[in-house]
C-alpha positions as CSV (number, residue, x, y, z in Angstrom):
1,X,0.0,0.0,0.0
2,X,1.3,3.4,-0.9
3,X,1.6,5.9,1.9
4,X,1.1,9.6,1.0
5,X,3.9,11.9,2.2
6,X,5.5,9.2,4.4
7,X,7.6,10.4,7.3
8,X,10.6,8.7,8.9
9,X,11.4,9.3,12.6
10,X,15.0,9.1,13.8
11,X,15.6,8.1,17.4
12,X,17.5,11.0,19.1
13,X,19.4,8.7,21.6
14,X,22.0,6.5,20.0
15,X,22.3,2.8,20.6
16,X,25.8,1.8,21.7
17,X,27.5,-0.7,19.4
18,X,28.9,-4.0,20.7
19,X,32.5,-3.4,21.7
20,X,34.7,-3.8,24.7
21,X,34.4,-0.6,26.7
22,X,36.4,-1.3,29.9
23,X,39.8,-2.8,30.6
24,X,39.5,-6.3,32.1
25,X,43.2,-7.0,32.6
26,X,44.5,-3.9,34.4
27,X,43.4,-5.0,37.8
28,X,45.2,-8.4,37.3
29,X,48.6,-6.7,37.3
30,X,51.1,-5.2,39.8
31,X,50.4,-1.6,39.0
32,X,52.8,1.3,39.5
33,X,51.6,4.9,39.1
34,X,54.3,7.1,37.5
35,X,54.4,10.7,38.8
36,X,56.9,11.9,36.1
37,X,59.4,10.4,33.7
38,X,59.1,7.8,31.0
39,X,60.2,4.7,32.9
40,X,59.1,2.8,35.9
41,X,61.5,0.3,37.5
42,X,60.1,-2.7,39.5
43,X,62.2,-4.5,42.0
44,X,61.8,-8.3,42.3
45,X,63.6,-9.6,45.4
46,X,64.0,-12.9,47.1
47,X,66.5,-15.6,48.3
48,X,67.2,-16.9,44.8
49,X,66.8,-20.5,45.8
50,X,69.5,-20.3,48.4
51,X,69.8,-23.1,51.0
52,X,70.5,-22.9,54.7
53,X,74.2,-23.0,55.7
54,X,76.3,-24.3,58.6
55,X,79.4,-22.7,60.1
56,X,82.6,-23.0,58.2
57,X,85.8,-24.7,59.4
58,X,86.8,-21.3,60.8
59,X,83.7,-21.2,63.0
60,X,82.1,-18.3,61.0
61,X,78.6,-18.3,59.5
62,X,79.0,-17.5,55.7
63,X,76.6,-14.7,54.7
64,X,75.3,-14.0,51.3
65,X,73.2,-11.3,49.7
66,X,69.5,-11.4,48.7
67,X,68.7,-11.7,45.0
68,X,67.5,-8.4,43.6
69,X,66.4,-7.9,40.0
70,X,65.3,-4.6,38.6
71,X,62.8,-4.7,35.7
72,X,62.1,-1.5,33.7
73,X,58.9,-0.6,31.9
74,X,59.2,2.2,29.4
75,X,56.0,4.2,29.0
76,X,54.5,4.7,25.6
77,X,52.2,7.7,24.7
78,X,48.8,6.6,23.4
79,X,45.9,8.7,22.1
80,X,42.4,8.1,20.8
81,X,41.3,11.3,19.0
82,X,38.1,12.1,17.2
83,X,36.9,15.3,15.4
84,X,33.8,16.4,13.6
85,X,32.8,19.7,12.0
86,X,29.9,21.6,13.6
87,X,27.9,21.1,10.5
88,X,28.4,17.3,10.7
89,X,27.3,17.3,14.3
90,X,24.3,19.5,13.4
91,X,23.2,17.3,10.4
92,X,23.8,14.0,12.1
93,X,21.5,11.8,14.2
94,X,22.2,11.4,17.9
95,X,24.6,13.3,20.3
96,X,27.7,13.1,18.2
97,X,29.9,14.8,20.9
98,X,29.0,12.2,23.4
99,X,29.6,9.5,20.8
100,X,33.1,10.8,20.2
101,X,33.8,11.0,23.9
102,X,32.7,7.5,24.6
103,X,34.6,6.2,21.5
104,X,37.8,7.8,22.8
105,X,37.6,6.2,26.2
106,X,36.6,2.8,24.7
107,X,39.7,2.8,22.4
108,X,42.1,3.6,25.3
109,X,40.6,0.9,27.5
110,X,41.0,-1.7,24.7
111,X,44.6,-0.5,24.2
112,X,45.3,-1.2,27.9
113,X,44.3,-4.8,27.5
114,X,46.1,-5.2,24.1
115,X,49.3,-3.8,25.7
116,X,49.1,-6.3,28.6
117,X,48.4,-9.2,26.2
118,X,51.3,-8.2,23.9
119,X,53.6,-8.4,26.9
120,X,52.2,-11.7,28.1
121,X,53.0,-13.1,24.7
122,X,56.7,-12.8,25.6
123,X,56.3,-15.5,28.3
124,X,58.1,-18.7,27.4
125,X,56.4,-21.4,29.5
126,X,53.8,-23.4,27.6
127,X,51.2,-25.9,28.5
128,X,50.2,-28.2,25.6
129,X,47.2,-27.6,23.3
130,X,43.7,-28.8,22.7
131,X,40.3,-27.9,24.1
132,X,39.8,-26.7,27.7
133,X,39.3,-29.5,30.3
134,X,39.8,-29.8,34.0
135,X,43.2,-31.4,33.2
136,X,44.2,-28.3,31.3
137,X,43.5,-26.1,34.3
138,X,45.3,-28.3,36.8
139,X,48.2,-28.9,34.4
140,X,48.9,-25.2,34.1
141,X,48.6,-24.8,37.8
142,X,51.1,-27.6,38.3
143,X,53.6,-25.8,36.1
144,X,53.3,-22.7,38.2
145,X,53.4,-24.7,41.4
146,X,56.7,-26.4,40.3
147,X,58.1,-22.9,40.1
148,X,57.1,-22.1,43.7
149,X,54.4,-19.8,42.5
150,X,51.8,-19.6,45.4
151,X,48.8,-20.8,43.4
152,X,46.7,-21.0,46.5
153,X,46.7,-17.1,46.7
154,X,43.3,-16.8,45.0
155,X,43.3,-13.0,45.1
156,X,46.4,-13.0,43.0
157,X,45.9,-15.8,40.5
158,X,44.4,-15.0,37.1
159,X,43.6,-16.6,33.8
160,X,42.9,-14.8,30.5
161,X,40.8,-17.1,28.3
162,X,38.7,-16.9,25.2
163,X,34.9,-17.3,25.1
164,X,35.4,-20.7,23.6
165,X,37.7,-21.8,26.4
166,X,35.0,-20.8,28.9
167,X,32.3,-22.6,26.9
168,X,34.3,-25.8,27.2
169,X,34.8,-25.3,30.9
170,X,31.0,-24.7,31.4
171,X,30.5,-28.3,30.2
172,X,32.9,-29.7,32.9
173,X,31.0,-31.0,36.0
174,X,33.6,-29.6,38.3
175,X,33.2,-26.1,36.9
176,X,29.4,-25.8,36.9
177,X,28.0,-28.3,39.4
178,X,27.0,-26.7,42.7
179,X,28.5,-29.6,44.6
180,X,31.9,-28.3,43.6
181,X,31.5,-24.5,43.4
182,X,30.2,-21.7,45.6
183,X,29.2,-19.5,42.6
184,X,26.9,-21.1,40.1
185,X,28.1,-20.0,36.6
186,X,24.8,-20.8,34.9
187,X,23.0,-18.5,37.3
188,X,25.2,-15.6,36.2
189,X,28.4,-14.1,37.7
190,X,28.2,-12.1,40.9
191,X,31.8,-10.8,40.9
192,X,33.9,-8.7,38.6
193,X,35.8,-11.9,37.9
194,X,34.5,-15.4,37.9
195,X,36.5,-17.4,40.5
196,X,37.0,-21.1,40.2
197,X,39.8,-23.6,41.3
198,X,41.5,-20.6,43.0
199,X,41.7,-18.7,39.7
200,X,40.1,-15.4,38.7
201,X,38.9,-16.1,35.2
202,X,38.9,-13.2,32.7
203,X,37.2,-13.8,29.4
204,X,38.7,-11.7,26.6
205,X,37.9,-11.3,22.9
206,X,41.4,-9.6,22.4
207,X,43.5,-12.7,22.7
208,X,45.7,-13.8,19.8
209,X,44.1,-16.3,17.5
210,X,40.5,-15.8,18.7
211,X,38.1,-18.4,17.3
212,X,40.9,-20.5,15.7
213,X,42.6,-23.7,16.7
214,X,45.5,-21.6,18.1
215,X,44.0,-19.3,20.7
216,X,46.7,-18.1,23.1
217,X,45.4,-18.0,26.7
218,X,47.3,-17.4,29.9
219,X,47.4,-18.3,33.6
220,X,49.6,-16.1,35.8
221,X,50.2,-14.7,39.3
222,X,49.8,-11.0,39.7
223,X,53.4,-10.6,40.8
224,X,54.6,-12.0,37.5
225,X,53.3,-9.0,35.5
226,X,53.9,-5.2,36.0
227,X,51.8,-2.4,34.6
228,X,53.1,1.2,34.7
229,X,50.8,4.1,34.0
230,X,50.9,7.8,34.6
231,X,49.2,9.3,37.7
232,X,45.6,9.9,36.8
233,X,45.8,7.1,34.3
234,X,43.5,7.9,31.4
235,X,42.8,11.5,30.6
236,X,39.7,12.4,28.5
237,X,39.5,15.9,27.0
238,X,36.8,17.5,24.9
239,X,36.9,20.9,23.1
240,X,35.9,23.2,20.3
241,X,38.1,24.9,17.7
242,X,36.5,28.2,16.7
243,X,38.9,28.8,13.8
244,X,37.9,25.6,12.1
245,X,34.4,25.3,13.6
246,X,35.1,21.7,14.7
247,X,34.5,19.8,18.0
248,X,36.9,17.1,19.2
249,X,37.5,14.6,21.9
250,X,40.8,12.9,22.9
251,X,41.6,10.2,25.4
252,X,45.3,9.9,26.3
253,X,47.4,7.7,28.5
254,X,51.1,6.9,29.0
255,X,51.6,3.2,29.9
256,X,53.5,0.0,29.5
257,X,53.3,-3.6,30.7
258,X,56.4,-5.7,31.6
259,X,56.9,-9.3,32.6
260,X,58.5,-9.3,36.1
261,X,58.8,-13.0,36.6
262,X,58.6,-15.4,33.6
263,X,58.2,-18.4,35.9
264,X,54.8,-17.0,37.1
265,X,53.1,-17.2,33.6
266,X,52.0,-20.1,31.6
267,X,50.7,-20.0,28.0
268,X,47.9,-22.3,27.0
269,X,47.3,-22.9,23.3
270,X,43.6,-23.6,23.0
271,X,41.5,-24.9,20.1
272,X,38.5,-22.6,20.0
273,X,37.5,-23.4,16.4
274,X,34.7,-25.6,17.6
275,X,32.7,-22.5,18.5
276,X,33.7,-20.3,15.6
277,X,30.9,-18.7,13.5
278,X,30.0,-20.6,10.3
């Protein structure tokens, strides 16, 4: 049926697109706020595997020094800028200034996770490959435990996994059955991170090889990974340029991630192709 003088109404409020808006990984690191300068140095200290000693033949106790290792993270300047002319904003649907501001912050938050994942990729300990099972989880924990990593410190243990990895775990009795867990995953998460087997599980769509047979996931202790960021962390600015009649937004941060202890990180190559779109 023909409609005379048809009219189309455009919704004033925009609908946010599907995208990662917040950093999921930043809270899993040992964070250092940088007041000024372009580097942050982390100190890793311990006994270095020393053993107890007895007095020497001269009757003296031989003393040694603690093992100190300094690890430096060099900050990188990152920006997420957007700009539109006033006419573009006037002629467009929705609050385009707010759209730009949200987009700037979203981009920076994703860059935080990408920066952390890029550094995690430099880890050298690997645990097999295949689809996620209880054995996968316990095997990765065993590697860390063999390195004296305190895997029982639930507040400091993390795993970054793909949606497919989690989908396989959800099918494991020990992961979902309320006889084994305090938090029922099928009822929905009640914490920022889903905790199971003493691990805080972070599901990320930014991992390398997402949806393929070579997804790279990680299990690590917080003290194995440093994250340096300027004081104030992310800065979001918005402004107007009278000369060019344009409005702009920009989110900026100076940050870097650095492995502090390689022995505290395990890579897990996961086959996520079974849940890829067809």
